[in-house]
N, C-alpha and C positions, 0 to 999 in steps of 0.2 A: 225790583219794585221800590225799594227804599230810595233809590236815586230819583225815580219819577216823582214820588211824593215830596222829596226835599226840594226839587227844582220847580215844582208847580207854584204858580203865583197864588192860586186859590184851589182848594179841594172842596168840592160840594158833596155832602153826604146826604143821601136820600133815605129817609126813614120809612117811606111808604106813603100811601095816600092818606089824606086827612080823614078823621072820623069825628064823632060827636065830642070827643075829649080834646081835640087838638087846640082849639082856640083858648080854652081855659088853661090847658097845660102851658102854652107859650106865654100867656099873660102872667101866670104864676111864676114861671121861670124868670121872666124879666123883672118882676118885683123882687124875687129872692136874690137875684144877681146884683142888685143895687145896694145891698146891705154891706156896709164897710166892716172889715174884720174887727175893728175896735168895738163896734156895737155888739157883736155877738160873742165876743170872747168872755164877757161877764154874764151872759145869759145862762140861767139855770138849765143845765143839760137835762134835767128831769122834767122840764116844763112840757106841757102838752101842746101839740101843734094845733089843737082845736080850742085852746084857751085864748081869750082876747088879750090878756096882759102882755105876752111876749111881742105881739104885733105893735102894741103901743110903744113898748120899749125900743123896738127896732125902727119905728117910724114908717111902717109900711101898712097897706090895707090888709084887713083880715082875710085870710084864705079859708073858705069853708071846706067842709069834707069833700064836696063835689070837685073842687079844684085840686085837692090832694089826690083824689082818685084819678084825675086827669094826668097829673104829674107822674103818678105811678104807671099809668098806661103808656106814657111816652117812654119812660126809662125801661120798660119791659118789652119794648119792640125788639124784634130779632137782631137788629144791628148791634145792640148793646151786649148781647150774649155771645157774640162771635169774637174769639181771642185775636184773630188776625186783623180785625178792623182797627185795633188800637194803633197800629203803625200809621194808618191814614191820618189819625188825629195827631199823634205824637211827632211825626216827621214834617208835617205840612207847615208852611209859613203862616197860612191863614186858612181857616175852615169855616164853612157855613153849613148848618144843618137845615134840611128842608123836610117838612111833612106836609104833603099836599102843596098848597101855595104859601104856607106859613114858613118863614125862614128866621133863623136866629144865628148870630155869630157864635163861633165855637167858644170864645172867651166868656160870653154870657152864660152859655150852658155849663161851662166849667165852674164859674163862680157860684151858680145856683147849686150845683152838685156839692161843691165844697162846703157851702153853708149848711145844706141839709145834713150832710154827714157830720160836720163839726158840732152841731147842736143835738145830735142824736135823733133826728127826725127821719132817718132813713129806714126805720123798721116797717 
């Protein structure tokens, strides 16, 4: 299987059908992915994700609780809980995640996850 994923031009990962959270989740993920590392390295790790100040510092629109619920829902879909799925992402040259008709490049999803984890907002 590893050879298949390494040689593929594009691996499409299906997260399942869209639901009421999908559009908010993908919009939030795209906002979070655009934050450069330099901006969040100095962000107070104890800051609250529902406080307006960090968003001003980061230069992104405020993400209300409903959008964080949506991000949580996406990252708790079954695909993310399966250990063997990591090879699809790690070995592929290029990955696109789809949830219903919503799609996002794997690099965008990775950058958003990296930001969320780095600032301690993954709880």
